N, C-alpha and C positions, 0 to 999 in steps of 0.2 A: 880681408872684409868682403863680406858677402854682397851679391848683388841686390841693390834696392828694388823693390816691387814697384809697380806703377802708382800705387798709393801707400802712404801719404806722399804727396807731392806740394812743392811750394807754388802758391799763386801771388805773384808780385804785382802790387798796385802802386804806382807812383802818384803821389798828390803834389802838384804844382801849386795849388791853392784850392780854396773851398770849392769851387765848381770845375776845376780843371785837374782831371785824372786820366791816367792811363794804365789800363790793366788788361788782362788776358782776354776780355770780350772785344774790346777794341781792336787789339792786335789780330785776333781771328777775323773780324769783320773786314779788316784791311786785306789780310791774305785771301780771303774769299773774293773781294772785290776784284783783286789782281787776277785770280785764276778765272772768275766767271764774266768780268767786264761788265757787271751789272749790281747796283746797290740792291736792287729788288731781290734778286737771285741769291746774293749773298745773304741777305736778311733771311729769306724763306729757308735756305739751308741750315740756318741757325735757330729756326722756329721763332723768329721775332717778325713784328709787322713791318711793313714798308715805312710807315711813318717813324717808327722807331729807329730802323736803320739810318733813315735820313737825319733824323735828330742826333744820333751819334756822329755820322760824318760830319754834319754842320759844327758840333762841338770841336771835334778833332781839327777841322780846318780854322776854327778860331783860336785854338790853342796855340798854333805854331806860326812862325813868321811867314811861312809860305803854305798854301794849302797841301793837304796831303791826299786829297781825292779831287780829281776833276770830273765833271759829269756834263753830258750833253742831253738836251731834250730828245725826245722821241719825233718822229715824223716819217717821211717815206722811206728813209734808211735805217730808221730806229735810233733810239738813244742808246746810252752806255755810260760807263764809268771807267776811270784808270786810276791807278795809284800812281801819284807823281814821284819824281826823284826824292823830293822831301819825304814823301810818305814811304817810300822804300827804305830811306835812310833812318826815319823814325823807327820802323818796323825792325830793321837790322839792330839798331841800338837797343831797342827793348829786349829782343830775343837774345842778345849777347849778355845784357844785365841779368836777365833770367838764368842763362846758363851759369854765370859766374857767381850768383847768390846759390844756386843749386850746388855747385863745387864746394864753395865756402861752408855750406850748410850740411855737408855729407856726414861728418862724424856725429854732430849734435843729433841730426835726424836719425842716424843709426842707433844712438842710445835712447832716443824716444821710442823707437820701434821695438828695441829689447824689452821696453817696460809696457808697451800697449797690450791691452787685452784684445784678443781677436773674436768679436762678437759673433762671427759666423761659427764658431765651436759651440755655440749654446749656451754661453756664460751670460 
């Protein structure tokens, strides 16, 4: 079987209820918070406003039994944010589910690719 290109790719969104969803954007935000130590910096890197990044963090914190992000206000030492153990576990489980879905969908995806018209060829 040939190596699949970067596209198409699966984007997995879990819906726990009408307002409780976990998808690639929230997972990426968690990863960036873990790396930068800042909700604002993580949001900036993703091209989203500080307010939107905070809204997503608040939503995720409310979705799970334990908070996924802990934040501290600024001050003389500055504020910051960190992904909690629960947040790391949520992120690891989500990424594992993505990998499993991708592996399970490999053959149907290959069939779809073989039928797909490449619009970059001018068709």
